[in-house]
DSSP file (Angstrom, degrees, kcal/mol; ACC not computed):
  #  RESIDUE AA STRUCTURE BP1 BP2  ACC     N-H-->O    O-->H-N    N-H-->O    O-->H-N    TCO  KAPPA ALPHA  PHI   PSI    X-CA   Y-CA   Z-CA
    1    1 A X              0   0    0      0, 0.0     2,-0.1     0, 0.0     0, 0.0   0.000 360.0 360.0 360.0 133.0    0.0    0.0    0.0
    2    2 A X     >  -     0   0    0      1,-0.1     4,-2.4     4,-0.0     5,-0.2  -0.374 360.0-108.7 -80.0 163.5    1.4    3.4   -0.9
    3    3 A X  H  > S+     0   0    0      1,-0.2     4,-2.7     2,-0.2     5,-0.2   0.869 115.9  52.9 -61.1 -41.0    1.7    6.2    1.6
    4    4 A X  H  > S+     0   0    0      2,-0.2     4,-2.1     1,-0.2    -1,-0.2   0.906 111.0  47.0 -64.5 -40.8   -1.1    8.4    0.1
    5    5 A X  H  > S+     0   0    0      2,-0.2     4,-2.5     1,-0.2    -2,-0.2   0.927 112.3  49.6 -65.6 -44.5   -3.5    5.5    0.2
    6    6 A X  H  X S+     0   0    0     -4,-2.4     4,-3.0     1,-0.2     5,-0.2   0.912 109.6  52.2 -60.4 -42.5   -2.6    4.6    3.8
    7    7 A X  H  X S+     0   0    0     -4,-2.7     4,-2.5     1,-0.2    -1,-0.2   0.915 110.4  48.1 -59.6 -43.5   -3.0    8.3    4.8
    8    8 A X  H  X S+     0   0    0     -4,-2.1     4,-2.2     2,-0.2    -2,-0.2   0.909 113.7  46.8 -63.6 -42.3   -6.5    8.3    3.2
    9    9 A X  H  X S+     0   0    0     -4,-2.5     4,-2.4     2,-0.2    -2,-0.2   0.923 113.6  47.7 -66.6 -44.7   -7.5    5.1    5.0
   10   10 A X  H  X S+     0   0    0     -4,-3.0     4,-2.3     2,-0.2    -2,-0.2   0.906 112.2  50.1 -63.1 -41.2   -6.1    6.3    8.3
   11   11 A X  H  X S+     0   0    0     -4,-2.5     4,-2.5    -5,-0.2    -1,-0.2   0.902 110.6  49.7 -63.4 -41.0   -7.9    9.6    7.9
   12   12 A X  H  X S+     0   0    0     -4,-2.2     4,-2.1     2,-0.2    -2,-0.2   0.902 110.3  50.3 -64.6 -40.4  -11.2    7.8    7.1
   13   13 A X  H  X S+     0   0    0     -4,-2.4     4,-2.3     2,-0.2    -2,-0.2   0.893 110.6  49.7 -65.2 -39.3  -10.8    5.6   10.2
   14   14 A X  H  X S+     0   0    0     -4,-2.3     4,-2.7     2,-0.2    -2,-0.2   0.922 110.0  50.5 -63.9 -44.1  -10.2    8.7   12.4
   15   15 A X  H  X S+     0   0    0     -4,-2.5     4,-2.5     1,-0.2    -2,-0.2   0.886 111.0  49.5 -61.7 -37.4  -13.3   10.4   11.0
   16   16 A X  H  X S+     0   0    0     -4,-2.1     4,-2.5     2,-0.2    -1,-0.2   0.900 110.2  49.8 -69.0 -40.4  -15.3    7.2   11.7
   17   17 A X  H  X S+     0   0    0     -4,-2.3     4,-2.5     2,-0.2     5,-0.2   0.927 111.8  49.2 -61.0 -45.0  -14.0    7.1   15.3
   18   18 A X  H  X S+     0   0    0     -4,-2.7     4,-2.8     1,-0.2     5,-0.3   0.932 111.3  49.0 -60.4 -46.6  -14.9   10.7   15.7
   19   19 A X  H  X>S+     0   0    0     -4,-2.5     4,-3.0     1,-0.2     5,-1.7   0.909 110.9  51.1 -59.5 -42.3  -18.4   10.1   14.4
   20   20 A X  I  <>S+     0   0    0     -4,-2.5     5,-2.5     3,-0.2    -1,-0.2   0.941 116.2  39.6 -61.0 -48.0  -18.8    7.2   16.7
   21   21 A X  I  <5S+     0   0    0     -4,-2.5    -2,-0.2     3,-0.2    -1,-0.2   0.837 125.2  36.6 -72.3 -32.3  -17.8    9.1   19.8
   22   22 A X  I  <5S+     0   0    0     -4,-2.8    -2,-0.2    -5,-0.2    -3,-0.2   0.839 134.1  14.6 -91.3 -35.5  -19.6   12.3   18.8
   23   23 A X  I  <5S+     0   0    0     -4,-3.0     3,-0.4    -5,-0.3    -3,-0.2   0.816 129.3  39.2-109.9 -44.8  -22.8   11.1   17.2
   24   24 A X  I   <S+     0   0    0     -5,-1.7    -3,-0.2     1,-0.2    -4,-0.2   0.866 132.2  18.3 -79.1 -35.8  -23.3    7.4   17.9
   25   25 A X    > < +     0   0    0     -5,-2.5     3,-1.4    -6,-0.3    -1,-0.2  -0.321  65.7 141.2-134.8  52.7  -22.1    7.4   21.5
   26   26 A X  T 3  S+     0   0    0     -3,-0.4    -1,-0.1     1,-0.3    -5,-0.1   0.684  71.3  71.5 -66.8 -13.7  -22.1   10.9   23.0
   27   27 A X  T 3  S+     0   0    0     -3,-0.1     2,-0.5     2,-0.1    -1,-0.3   0.722  73.4  95.2 -73.0 -21.4  -23.4    9.3   26.2
   28   28 A X  S <  S-     0   0    0     -3,-1.4     2,-0.1    -7,-0.2    -3,-0.1  -0.610  78.2-134.4 -74.4 120.2  -20.0    7.7   26.8
   29   29 A X     >  -     0   0    0     -2,-0.5     4,-2.0     1,-0.1     3,-0.5  -0.420  10.7-122.4 -78.8 149.5  -18.3   10.1   29.2
   30   30 A X  H  > S+     0   0    0      1,-0.2     4,-2.7     2,-0.2     5,-0.2   0.872 113.2  57.6 -56.9 -38.2  -14.7   11.2   28.7
   31   31 A X  H  > S+     0   0    0      1,-0.2     4,-2.6     2,-0.2    -1,-0.2   0.868 105.3  50.8 -64.0 -34.1  -13.8    9.9   32.2
   32   32 A X  H  > S+     0   0    0     -3,-0.5     4,-2.4     2,-0.2     5,-0.4   0.914 110.1  49.3 -67.1 -42.2  -15.1    6.4   31.1
   33   33 A X  H  X>S+     0   0    0     -4,-2.0     4,-3.3     2,-0.2     5,-0.9   0.921 113.3  47.2 -60.9 -43.1  -12.9    6.5   28.0
   34   34 A X  H  X5S+     0   0    0     -4,-2.7     4,-1.1     4,-0.2    -2,-0.2   0.922 112.9  48.7 -63.8 -44.1   -9.9    7.6   30.1
   35   35 A X  H  <5S+     0   0    0     -4,-2.6    -2,-0.2    -5,-0.2    -1,-0.2   0.879 125.1  27.9 -65.6 -37.5  -10.6    4.9   32.7
   36   36 A X  H  <5S+     0   0    0     -4,-2.4    -2,-0.2    -5,-0.2    -3,-0.2   0.859 136.9  20.6 -92.5 -39.7  -11.0    2.1   30.1
   37   37 A X  H  <5S-     0   0    0     -4,-3.3    -3,-0.2    -5,-0.4    -2,-0.1   0.597  91.1-122.5-111.1 -13.0   -8.9    3.2   27.2
   38   38 A X  S  <<S+     0   0    0     -4,-1.1     2,-0.3    -5,-0.9    -4,-0.2   0.616  86.4  68.2  79.0  10.6   -6.4    5.7   28.5
   39   39 A X        -     0   0    0     -6,-0.8    -2,-0.3    -9,-0.1     2,-0.2  -0.971  56.4-175.8-151.9 163.2   -7.6    8.4   26.1
   40   40 A X     >  -     0   0    0     -2,-0.3     4,-2.1    -7,-0.1     3,-0.2  -0.814  50.0 -76.1-146.3-173.1  -10.6   10.5   25.5
   41   41 A X  H  > S+     0   0    0     -2,-0.2     4,-2.2     1,-0.2     5,-0.2   0.873 128.2  55.0 -59.2 -38.7  -12.1   13.1   23.2
   42   42 A X  H  > S+     0   0    0      1,-0.2     4,-2.3     2,-0.2    -1,-0.2   0.876 105.6  52.4 -65.0 -36.4   -9.8   15.8   24.7
   43   43 A X  H  > S+     0   0    0      2,-0.2     4,-2.7     1,-0.2    -1,-0.2   0.929 108.3  51.2 -61.8 -44.4   -6.8   13.6   23.9
   44   44 A X  H  X S+     0   0    0     -4,-2.1     4,-1.8     1,-0.2    -2,-0.2   0.899 110.2  48.6 -61.6 -40.0   -7.9   13.3   20.3
   45   45 A X  H  X S+     0   0    0     -4,-2.2     4,-2.2     2,-0.2    -1,-0.2   0.900 111.1  50.7 -66.9 -38.0   -8.3   17.1   20.0
   46   46 A X  H  X S+     0   0    0     -4,-2.3     4,-2.6     1,-0.2    -2,-0.2   0.895 108.2  52.5 -64.8 -39.0   -4.8   17.5   21.6
   47   47 A X  H  X S+     0   0    0     -4,-2.7     4,-2.3     2,-0.2    -1,-0.2   0.864 107.9  51.5 -65.4 -34.4   -3.4   15.0   19.1
   48   48 A X  H  X S+     0   0    0     -4,-1.8     4,-2.5     2,-0.2    -2,-0.2   0.927 109.8  49.9 -63.6 -44.0   -5.0   17.1   16.3
   49   49 A X  H  X S+     0   0    0     -4,-2.2     4,-2.2     1,-0.2    -2,-0.2   0.915 111.7  48.0 -60.2 -44.5   -3.3   20.2   17.8
   50   50 A X  H  X S+     0   0    0     -4,-2.6     4,-2.0     2,-0.2    -1,-0.2   0.892 110.9  50.6 -64.3 -40.7    0.0   18.4   17.9
   51   51 A X  H  X S+     0   0    0     -4,-2.3     4,-1.0     2,-0.2    -2,-0.2   0.896 109.6  51.2 -64.9 -39.8   -0.4   17.2   14.3
   52   52 A X  H ><>S+     0   0    0     -4,-2.5     5,-2.9     1,-0.2     3,-0.8   0.924 108.2  52.0 -61.6 -43.9   -1.2   20.7   13.2
   53   53 A X  H ><5S+     0   0    0     -4,-2.2     3,-1.8     1,-0.3    -1,-0.2   0.882 103.9  56.9 -60.7 -38.5    2.0   22.0   14.9
   54   54 A X  H 3<5S+     0   0    0     -4,-2.0    -1,-0.3     1,-0.3    -2,-0.2   0.778 107.2  49.7 -63.1 -25.0    4.1   19.4   13.1
   55   55 A X  T <<5S-     0   0    0     -4,-1.0    -1,-0.3    -3,-0.8    -2,-0.2   0.340 124.8-105.5 -92.7   4.9    2.7   20.9    9.9
   56   56 A X  T < 5S+     0   0    0     -3,-1.8     2,-0.6     1,-0.3    -3,-0.2   0.685  78.5 134.7  80.5  17.8    3.7   24.4   11.1
   57   57 A X      < -     0   0    0     -5,-2.9     2,-0.4    -6,-0.2    -1,-0.3  -0.893  51.0-138.1-105.6 122.4    0.0   25.3   11.8
   58   58 A X        +     0   0    0     -2,-0.6     2,-0.4    -3,-0.1    -9,-0.0  -0.643  29.1 169.5 -79.2 131.5   -0.7   27.1   15.1
   59   59 A X        -     0   0    0     -2,-0.4    -6,-0.1   -10,-0.1    -7,-0.0  -0.959  24.1-139.2-143.9 121.5   -3.8   25.8   16.8
   60   60 A X     >  -     0   0    0     -2,-0.4     4,-2.7     1,-0.1     5,-0.2  -0.263  30.0-106.3 -73.9 167.0   -4.8   26.7   20.3
   61   61 A X  H  > S+     0   0    0      1,-0.2     4,-2.4     2,-0.2     5,-0.2   0.919 123.3  48.4 -58.0 -44.9   -6.2   24.2   22.7
   62   62 A X  H  > S+     0   0    0      2,-0.2     4,-2.5     1,-0.2    11,-0.2   0.893 111.4  49.5 -64.8 -40.2   -9.6   25.8   22.3
   63   63 A X  H  > S+     0   0    0      2,-0.2     4,-2.3     1,-0.2    -2,-0.2   0.907 111.4  49.4 -64.6 -41.4   -9.4   25.8   18.5
   64   64 A X  H  X S+     0   0    0     -4,-2.7     4,-2.4     2,-0.2    -2,-0.2   0.913 111.9  48.0 -64.7 -42.2   -8.4   22.2   18.6
   65   65 A X  H  X S+     0   0    0     -4,-2.4     4,-3.4     2,-0.2     6,-0.3   0.923 111.7  49.4 -65.4 -42.5  -11.3   21.2   20.8
   66   66 A X  H  X S+     0   0    0     -4,-2.5     4,-1.7     1,-0.2     5,-0.4   0.894 111.1  50.8 -62.7 -38.7  -13.7   23.2   18.7
   67   67 A X  H  < S+     0   0    0     -4,-2.3    -1,-0.2    -5,-0.2    -2,-0.2   0.914 117.8  38.6 -64.7 -42.2  -12.4   21.5   15.6
   68   68 A X  H  < S+     0   0    0     -4,-2.4    -2,-0.2     1,-0.2    -3,-0.2   0.952 121.8  40.7 -73.7 -49.6  -12.8   18.0   17.1
   69   69 A X  H  < S-     0   0    0     -4,-3.4    -3,-0.2     2,-0.2    -2,-0.2   0.684  99.8-130.5 -75.2 -17.7  -16.0   18.6   19.0
   70   70 A X  S  < S+     0   0    0     -4,-1.7     2,-0.3    -5,-0.3    -3,-0.2   0.661  85.1  45.5  75.7  14.5  -17.6   20.5   16.1
   71   71 A X  S    S-     0   0    0     -5,-0.4    -2,-0.2    -6,-0.3    -1,-0.2  -0.949 109.4 -61.8-170.1 165.6  -18.6   23.2   18.6
   72   72 A X    >>  -     0   0    0     -2,-0.3     4,-1.6     1,-0.1     3,-1.0  -0.375  49.9-121.3 -59.1 143.4  -17.1   25.1   21.5
   73   73 A X  H 3> S+     0   0    0      1,-0.3     4,-2.6   -11,-0.2     5,-0.2   0.852 111.6  60.8 -56.8 -37.5  -16.1   22.7   24.2
   74   74 A X  H 3> S+     0   0    0      1,-0.2     4,-2.1     2,-0.2    -1,-0.3   0.856 103.5  50.9 -61.0 -34.5  -18.3   24.5   26.7
   75   75 A X  H <> S+     0   0    0     -3,-1.0     4,-2.2     2,-0.2    -1,-0.2   0.913 108.8  50.8 -68.1 -42.1  -21.4   23.7   24.5
   76   76 A X  H  X>S+     0   0    0     -4,-1.6     4,-2.9     1,-0.2     5,-0.7   0.941 110.6  49.4 -59.1 -47.3  -20.4   20.0   24.4
   77   77 A X  H  X5S+     0   0    0     -4,-2.6     4,-1.3     1,-0.2    -1,-0.2   0.933 111.5  48.6 -57.7 -47.3  -20.1   20.0   28.2
   78   78 A X  H  <5S+     0   0    0     -4,-2.1    -1,-0.2     1,-0.2    -2,-0.2   0.856 119.3  38.8 -63.0 -35.0  -23.5   21.6   28.6
   79   79 A X  H  <5S+     0   0    0     -4,-2.2    -2,-0.2    -5,-0.1    -1,-0.2   0.799 134.7   8.8 -85.4 -30.4  -25.2   19.2   26.2
   80   80 A X  H  <5S+     0   0    0     -4,-2.9     2,-0.3    -5,-0.2    -3,-0.2   0.673  94.2  96.2-129.8 -24.2  -23.5   15.9   27.0
   81   81 A X     << -     0   0    0     -4,-1.3     2,-0.3    -5,-0.7   -54,-0.1  -0.588  46.6-167.8 -86.8 135.1  -21.2   15.8   30.1
   82   82 A X        -     0   0    0     -2,-0.3     2,-0.2   -55,-0.1     3,-0.0  -0.722  37.3 -84.3-109.2 164.1  -22.6   14.6   33.4
   83   83 A X        -     0   0    0     -2,-0.3     2,-0.1     1,-0.1    -1,-0.1  -0.486  51.9-111.5 -66.1 133.7  -21.0   14.9   36.8
   84   84 A X        -     0   0    0     -2,-0.2    -1,-0.1     1,-0.1     2,-0.1  -0.418  30.9-122.7 -67.1 140.4  -18.5   12.1   37.4
   85   85 A X     >  -     0   0    0     -2,-0.1     4,-2.6     1,-0.1     5,-0.2  -0.372  23.9-108.2 -76.8 161.8  -19.6    9.6   40.0
   86   86 A X  H  > S+     0   0    0      1,-0.2     4,-2.3     2,-0.2     5,-0.2   0.875 122.5  53.2 -56.6 -36.0  -17.4    8.8   43.0
   87   87 A X  H  > S+     0   0    0      2,-0.2     4,-2.4     1,-0.2    -1,-0.2   0.913 108.7  47.9 -66.3 -43.0  -16.6    5.5   41.4
   88   88 A X  H  > S+     0   0    0      1,-0.2     4,-2.3     2,-0.2    -2,-0.2   0.925 113.1  48.4 -63.0 -43.7  -15.5    7.1   38.2
   89   89 A X  H  X S+     0   0    0     -4,-2.6     4,-2.6     2,-0.2    -2,-0.2   0.895 111.5  49.8 -63.9 -40.3  -13.3    9.6   40.0
   90   90 A X  H  X S+     0   0    0     -4,-2.3     4,-2.3    -5,-0.2    -1,-0.2   0.915 111.0  48.8 -65.4 -42.7  -11.8    6.8   42.1
   91   91 A X  H  X S+     0   0    0     -4,-2.4     4,-2.1     2,-0.2    -2,-0.2   0.895 112.3  49.3 -63.2 -39.8  -11.0    4.7   39.1
   92   92 A X  H  X S+     0   0    0     -4,-2.3     4,-2.4     2,-0.2    -2,-0.2   0.924 110.8  49.3 -65.1 -45.0   -9.5    7.8   37.4
   93   93 A X  H  X S+     0   0    0     -4,-2.6     4,-1.5     1,-0.2    -2,-0.2   0.888 110.3  51.7 -61.7 -39.5   -7.3    8.6   40.4
   94   94 A X  H  X S+     0   0    0     -4,-2.3     4,-0.6     1,-0.2    -1,-0.2   0.920 111.8  45.7 -64.0 -44.2   -6.2    4.9   40.6
   95   95 A X  H >< S+     0   0    0     -4,-2.1     3,-1.1     1,-0.2    -2,-0.2   0.891 109.6  55.9 -65.1 -39.1   -5.1    4.9   36.9
   96   96 A X  H 3< S+     0   0    0     -4,-2.4    -1,-0.2     1,-0.3    -2,-0.2   0.813 101.2  58.1 -64.5 -31.1   -3.4    8.3   37.3
   97   97 A X  H 3<        0   0    0     -4,-1.5    -1,-0.3     1,-0.2    -2,-0.2   0.680 360.0 360.0 -73.7 -17.5   -1.3    7.0   40.2
   98   98 A X    <<        0   0    0     -3,-1.1    -1,-0.2    -4,-0.6    -2,-0.2   0.457 360.0 360.0 -89.1 360.0    0.2    4.2   38.0
């Protein structure tokens, strides 16, 4: 497989992952993703920011989040984020200590 084809396939897979997390499963909280997978939507937006920087494109944290979430992060929080349960917070703290 040539590099351009691989890039297109990887980009399509990323877009599908984003669609899944943003449209198909917005109910899955970032803390659950962090606890189970070690990454969340915010990580994906940060990785976009880092990739942009590698291309010489400046992108702030807020710009990266808006690009990933498709809206300002504060709107996403208001529409989809719930308060983390004590169990979720404990699991997150445990993972963070390792």
